[in-house]
C-alpha positions as a printed NumPy array, in Angstrom:
array([[-10.012,  16.577,  23.77 ],
       [-12.266,  15.423,  20.924],
       [-10.619,  13.354,  18.187],
       [-10.677,  14.556,  14.614],
       [-13.074,  12.197,  12.746],
       [-11.054,  12.428,   9.502],
       [ -7.86 ,  11.475,  11.353],
       [ -9.653,   8.467,  12.858],
       [-10.806,   7.382,   9.383],
       [ -7.284,   7.881,   7.965],
       [ -5.824,   5.709,  10.735],
       [ -8.376,   2.949,  10.149],
       [ -7.871,   2.988,   6.371],
       [ -4.074,   2.899,   6.724],
       [ -4.239,  -0.025,   9.156],
       [ -6.512,  -1.959,   6.759],
       [ -4.277,  -1.08 ,   3.784],
       [ -1.238,  -2.51 ,   5.581],
       [ -3.097,  -5.72 ,   6.41 ],
       [ -4.377,  -6.084,   2.832],
       [ -0.951,  -5.508,   1.232],
       [  0.713,  -8.051,   3.525],
       [ -2.059, -10.612,   2.925],
       [ -1.747, -10.191,  -0.831],
       [  2.016, -10.795,  -0.591],
       [  1.421, -13.897,   1.575],
       [  2.943, -12.194,   4.633],
       [  6.442, -12.376,   3.118],
       [  9.013,  -9.857,   1.96 ],
       [  8.766,  -9.8  ,  -1.844],
       [ 12.564,  -9.56 ,  -2.069],
       [ 13.869, -12.222,   0.313],
       [ 10.806, -14.047,   1.638],
       [ 11.448, -13.071,   5.283],
       [  8.281, -13.086,   7.395],
       [  9.556, -11.118,  10.397],
       [  8.617,  -7.49 ,  11.094],
       [  7.071,  -6.852,   7.664],
       [  6.436,  -3.314,   6.46 ],
       [  3.861,  -2.279,   3.889],
       [  5.689,   0.162,   1.606],
       [  4.015,   2.677,  -0.717],
       [  5.425,   2.353,  -4.238],
       [  4.328,   5.867,  -5.142],
       [  4.828,   8.288,  -2.271],
       [  1.659,   8.79 ,  -0.261],
       [  2.69 ,  12.422,   0.219],
       [  3.042,  13.101,  -3.499],
       [  0.112,  10.883,  -4.529],
       [ -2.369,  10.969,  -1.612],
       [ -5.088,   9.544,  -3.84 ],
       [ -3.075,   6.299,  -4.043],
       [ -2.48 ,   6.072,  -0.279],
       [ -4.974,   3.229,   0.282],
       [ -4.696,   1.566,  -3.147],
       [ -3.469,  -1.996,  -2.611],
       [ -1.733,  -1.931,  -6.009],
       [  0.417,   0.903,  -4.669],
       [  1.847,  -1.261,  -1.906],
       [  4.469,  -3.924,  -1.456],
       [  5.486,  -6.013,   1.586],
       [  9.134,  -5.783,   2.576],
       [ 11.248,  -6.688,   5.594],
       [ 13.072,  -3.873,   7.434],
       [ 16.31 ,  -4.646,   5.555],
       [ 14.659,  -4.099,   2.177],
       [ 12.4  ,  -1.277,   3.28 ],
       [ 14.713,   1.497,   4.462],
       [ 18.168,   0.567,   5.611],
       [ 20.214,  -1.447,   3.163],
       [ 21.673,  -0.323,  -0.143],
       [ 19.194,  -2.767,  -1.687],
       [ 16.186,  -1.085,  -0.095],
       [ 13.07 ,   0.408,  -1.593],
       [ 13.893,   3.818,  -0.102],
       [ 17.519,   3.862,  -1.295],
       [ 17.175,   2.3  ,  -4.754],
       [ 14.31 ,   3.366,  -7.012],
       [ 14.855,   0.344,  -9.272],
       [ 13.947,  -2.149,  -6.517],
       [ 10.313,  -2.085,  -7.605],
       [ 11.193,  -3.216, -11.12 ],
       [ 13.819,  -5.735,  -9.97 ],
       [ 11.653,  -7.72 ,  -7.588],
       [  8.073,  -7.368,  -8.649],
       [  6.861,  -9.386, -11.594],
       [  5.149,  -7.095, -14.116],
       [  1.994,  -9.231, -14.203],
       [  1.735,  -9.214, -10.423],
       [  1.336,  -5.443, -10.024],
       [  0.105,  -2.572, -12.115],
       [  2.75 ,  -0.612, -13.928],
       [  3.531,   2.663, -12.194],
       [  2.287,   4.656, -15.192],
       [ -1.097,   2.892, -15.03 ],
       [ -1.356,   3.531, -11.32 ],
       [ -0.645,   7.246, -11.698],
       [ -2.805,   7.657, -14.808],
       [ -5.906,   6.706, -12.799],
       [ -5.73 ,  10.102, -11.118],
       [ -3.787,  12.423, -13.465],
       [ -5.677,  15.61 , -14.083],
       [ -8.36 ,  14.873, -11.5  ],
       [ -9.028,  17.024,  -8.483],
       [ -8.449,  15.134,  -5.277],
       [ -9.439,  15.813,  -1.691],
       [ -9.215,  13.26 ,   1.098],
       [-12.752,  13.759,   2.335],
       [-14.986,  11.643,   4.548],
       [-16.926,   9.855,   1.743],
       [-13.665,   8.903,  -0.011],
       [-12.145,   7.615,   3.226],
       [-15.254,   5.586,   4.069],
       [-15.33 ,   4.114,   0.543],
       [-11.633,   3.202,   0.833],
       [-12.282,   1.481,   4.152],
       [-15.206,  -0.513,   2.688],
       [-13.08 ,  -1.662,  -0.267],
       [-10.202,  -2.699,   1.985],
       [-12.532,  -4.575,   4.342],
       [-14.079,  -6.451,   1.382],
       [-10.631,  -7.332,   0.044],
       [ -9.449,  -8.643,   3.432],
       [-12.663, -10.633,   3.872],
       [-12.244, -12.2  ,   0.408],
       [ -8.593, -13.069,   1.124],
       [ -9.529, -14.675,   4.448],
       [-12.316, -16.617,   2.743],
       [ -9.928, -17.999,   0.116],
       [ -7.621, -19.618,   2.721]])
């Protein structure tokens, strides 16, 4: 069975996005500093805001405890973003959303390829700054 080329590009972009978000957060949970089993969490839902799916500013690194399961988790408590992320460190949610408000969006091949190139450049720059 032939693979869907868009699905392959989505998978590559998501993998790069996860790497880039974790690198930016120094491979630590932004809440507790744990380095084990990190998750890259979308601040704005990638289902509701697909245009932000591969935007590094729409991601945060969290351990499993602070990602989904505890009462102090990003999925259970919407205020976690504001509690643990310094305002100068990330874009405000309104700024992130306003980039795309009112614009038509389709996850097409050129957009996916451009997202992949940007993520690869970001990762390369982060690795070069070590």
